[in-house]
C-alpha positions, 0 to 999 in steps of 0.5 A, spaced: 318 225 232 311 228 232 305 225 227 298 227 226 293 222 223 286 223 222 281 217 224 275 216 221 274 210 225 274 209 233 277 202 232 284 205 233 282 209 239 279 203 242 285 199 241 289 203 246 285 200 251 285 193 247 290 189 252 289 191 259 295 186 261 299 191 256 298 196 262 298 191 268 305 189 266 308 196 266 309 196 258 305 202 258 301 207 262 294 209 261 295 217 262 290 223 264 285 227 260 288 233 257 285 240 254 281 245 257 275 242 253 276 236 257 276 240 263 269 243 261 266 236 260 268 235 267 274 230 265 279 229 270 284 224 272 286 217 269 282 216 262 277 211 263 274 206 257 267 208 258 268 215 257 273 214 252 268 210 248 262 215 249 267 221 246 268 216 240 261 216 239 260 223 239 256 223 246 257 227 252 261 223 257 257 226 263 250 227 261 249 222 255 247 227 250 250 228 243 256 232 244 257 236 237 251 240 234 252 236 227 254 229 226 255 228 219 255 220 216 263 218 216 265 224 220 272 224 223 272 221 230 279 224 232 286 226 230 291 222 233 298 226 236 303 221 236 310 223 240 316 219 241 323 222 243 330 220 240 332 213 241 337 214 246 332 217 251 328 210 249 334 206 250 336 209 257 329 209 260 328 202 257 334 199 261 334 203 267 327 205 268 328 212 270 322 215 272 325 222 271 327 221 264 319 219 263 317 225 266 321 229 262 318 226 256 311 227 258 312 234 260 315 236 253 309 232 250 304 236 254 307 243 254 307 242 246 300 240 246 298 246 250 301 250 245 297 247 239 291 247 243 291 255 244 291 255 236 285 250 236 279 253 231 272 251 229 269 252 222 264 258 221 259 256 215 253 260 218 250 266 214 255 264 208 261 265 212 267 260 209 272 261 215 275 259 221 274 262 228 279 260 234 277 256 240 283 255 244 280 248 247 281 241 246 279 234 249 284 229 249 286 222 252 294 220 254 296 213 253 304 212 254 307 206 251 314 204 252 316 199 247 315 199 239 311 194 235 315 187 235 319 185 230 320 177 229 317 177 236 321 181 239 320 189 242 325 194 242 325 200 247 321 206 244 318 211 249 312 214 245 305 217 247 298 217 243 294 222 244 287 222 241 284 229 240 277 228 239 273 232 234 270 237 238 271 244 241 267 249 245 265 255 241 264 261 246 261 265 241 255 260 238 255 257 245 256 250 243 260 244 241 262 244 234 267 240 230 274 242 230 279 245 225 285 241 225 288 242 218 292 248 220 295 244 226 297 238 221 300 243 216 304 246 222 306 239 224 314 240 222 314 246 226 311 243 233 315 237 232 321 242 232 318 245 238 317 238 242 324 236 240 327 242 243 323 242 249 325 234 250 332 236 249 332 242 254 329 237 259 333 231 258 339 236 259 336 239 265 337 232 268 344 232 267 345 228 261 349 231 255 346 232 249 348 232 242 345 234 235 343 229 230 340 232 224 334 235 226 333 231 232 338 230 238 341 224 242 344 223 249 352 224 248 355 217 249 350 213 246 353 210 240 350 211 233 351 203 232 347 201 238 341 206 236 341 203 230 341 196 233 335 198 237 331 201 231 329 195 228 322 198 227 324 204 223 329 199 219 322 195 217 319 201 215 325 204 211 325 197 207 318 197 205 319 204 203 325 202 199 321 197 195 315 202 194 319 207 192 317 212 197 321 218 199 316 223 202 317 222 210 309 223 211 308 217 206 313 213 210 309 215 216 303 211 214 307 205 213 307 204 220 300 200 221 301 197 215 307 193 217 305 191 224 307 184 226 302 184 231 301 185 239 306 184 244 307 177 246 304 175 253 310 173 256 314 179 255 314 183 261 319 189 263 324 185 266 324 180 261 325 185 256 331 188 259 334 181 260 333 180 252 336 187 251 342 186 255 343 180 251 344 184 245 350 188 248 357 186 249 360 187 256 364 193 253 357 196 250 354 195 257 359 199 260 359 204 255 351 205 256 352 205 264 357 211 263 352 215 259 347 214 264 351 214 270 356 220 268 350 225 269 352 232 272 349 239 274 347 242 267 353 245 264 354 252 261 350 253 254 355 253 249 351 257 244 346 263 246 339 264 243 342 271 241 347 268 237 343 263 234 338 268 232 343 273 229 346 268 225 339 265 222 337 272 221 344 274 217 344 268 213 337 270 210 338 277 210 336 280 203 331 274 201 324 277 202 319 275 207 320 269 210 314 265 215 316 267 222 315 259 224 320 257 219 325 261 222 324 259 229 324 252 227 331 253 224 333 256 230 331 251 234 334 245 230 341 249 230 341 250 238 338 244 239 340 242 247 343 249 248 337 254 247 329 253 249 323 255 245 322 261 250 329 264 249 329 264 242 322 267 241 324 272 247 330 274 243 327 274 236 322 279 239 327 284 240 330 284 233 328 290 229 325 287 223 319 288 219 313 284 221 308 282 215 302 279 217 299 277 224 299 271 229 301 264 226 301 267 219 306 272 221 313 273 216 319 277 217 321 281 212 329 280 211 
C-alpha cells in the first residue's frame, strides 16, 4: 500500500520521534535521510530529532537560515509517504524477525521513492507564468514501524514505513530552495503503488518465497487468508467505521486511520512479548503451516509468465479503444504479472512495441 498525505502541521512529524522507548525496544527503526535534496543540505546517515524539527520550521538544518525563499502562513510542512507490504510479509517478519524480509521491504520503498523523486517539481509564478518545472530532488526522513496501532490494547504485526517528504526542493534555474509541487505525485499514487508492490513481490520472491497474486497485491504462498484476516484487526476497525459512515472511496477510508487510533503501543509490549502473544493466537497446526511457508524457501523458480506475454495480452485487450495513458497500461501489466515480472522488464518490453505514442513524459498515451 502507498498513501500520500498532506501535512499542514509539524505535530504529526514530531510524533515519529515522540516515543524514544518505541525504537529502543526494537518495535521500529529510525532510518536515514534520503533524496538528492537531503544530500545537497548535507543530511546523511540516521535522522536526528534536531534537524528534523528545523526542517519542520523551514529552517536550513546546517546554517540555521530560512530554507525556502517564501514562507506563507498556513504553509504545507510536508507530505507523508506511507508504505506497507501485504500482511503475510508482515506476519512472517513479526514471527521470525528475518532481516532479509525487512531489507527487501526497505529496498522496494527506497527504489520507488527514487522514481518519484525524479518527477519532483516546483511551481513557476514569476513573470506571469502559471506552470511547473521539474527539479528531480526531494528531502525525506525514513521511519520504520513493525507493528500496527493497538486494537483492544494489543498490536498486530505490520511492517510500514513513514517518510515525511519536506516541502522544499532545489530549483537549479533560480538557484534557490522553493516549495515543492506534489500534486502530480498524489494523482499518480495508484501507479506508484503498483510499482512498489511489483518491486516488493520480486524482492520477496528473490529470497526464495513463492508469492501469489491477490487482487491488486500479492501474498506469500502458504499463508492462509484466514490467518491474514485474523492479524488484520486495524483494517477491520477502519472498514467497520467506513461502513457506519457509508464510505466506499479507498482514499476517504485512508483518512480514517488517524481518527480510529486507540492510542500508543503500551510500554510492556516488546518484540519477544508480542511474538508470544501472536503465537498464542495460533493452533499447533497453524504454527506448522506458517513454519512450512517460512522454511520451505528454495532458489527462485522459473517465472510462469514473461513480460512479453503480459504486455502482448494487455495491448491486445485494449486494441481499438483509442489513446490510453501509458501509466494506466503499465499499472495493469504489473498487477497482472505480480511476482512474475519486474517493473524494468515490463517497461523494456513495452518500449519495443510498434505502437503510436501521443504526448511525452508522464503524460504519454498509447494509441491502440
